[in-house]
C-alpha positions in Angstrom: 22.3 -25.1 10.6 20.3 -26.4 7.6 20.3 -25.5 4.0 17.5 -25.7 1.5 18.5 -27.2 -1.8 16.8 -27.2 -5.1 18.1 -28.8 -8.3 17.2 -27.5 -11.8 16.3 -30.0 -14.3 19.6 -29.7 -16.2 21.7 -30.0 -13.1 25.0 -31.9 -13.7 24.4 -33.8 -10.4 21.6 -35.8 -11.9 23.8 -36.9 -14.8 26.2 -38.7 -12.5 26.8 -42.4 -13.0 26.0 -45.1 -10.4 28.7 -46.7 -8.4 31.2 -48.6 -10.5 31.1 -51.5 -8.0 30.1 -54.7 -9.8 26.7 -56.1 -8.9 25.1 -59.2 -10.2 21.7 -58.3 -11.8 19.9 -60.4 -9.3 21.2 -58.3 -6.4 21.0 -54.9 -8.1 17.7 -53.2 -7.4 18.3 -50.9 -10.4 19.2 -53.7 -12.9 15.9 -53.5 -14.8 15.6 -49.7 -14.8 16.7 -48.1 -18.0 18.1 -44.9 -16.5 18.4 -44.1 -12.8 19.4 -40.6 -11.6 22.3 -41.0 -9.1 23.5 -38.3 -6.7 26.5 -38.4 -4.4 25.5 -37.5 -0.8 28.5 -35.1 -0.5 26.9 -33.0 -3.3 23.6 -33.0 -1.6 24.9 -32.2 1.9 27.7 -29.8 0.7 29.6 -30.1 4.0 26.5 -29.8 6.2 25.3 -32.6 8.5 21.6 -31.7 7.8 19.8 -30.2 4.8 16.1 -29.7 4.1 14.6 -30.9 0.8 11.4 -29.4 -0.5 9.3 -32.0 -2.4 5.7 -31.4 -3.5 5.3 -28.5 -1.1 6.5 -30.6 1.9 9.9 -30.1 3.7 12.0 -33.2 4.4 15.1 -33.4 6.5 18.1 -35.3 5.2 20.7 -36.0 8.0 24.1 -37.7 7.9 24.7 -39.8 11.1 28.1 -40.2 12.8 28.2 -43.8 11.4 27.9 -42.6 7.8 24.2 -43.5 7.4 21.5 -41.2 6.0 18.2 -40.5 7.6 15.3 -38.9 5.7 12.4 -37.6 7.8 9.3 -35.7 7.1 
């Protein structure tokens, strides 16, 4: 079963902080970005293994694998 998710602009999920793991700036791809929205995959999936995401009129499928990886397909 899949669920369609939409997030309003003021959604608290988008205010989440990035991981507190320390990264050196040279290894952090987000080091030079002033503000990056960060979401926890558990909030996106909400207990499901697969969700669909509507983006610019196109549906994408976000799937969690058995090994804990994420796959995003069009």
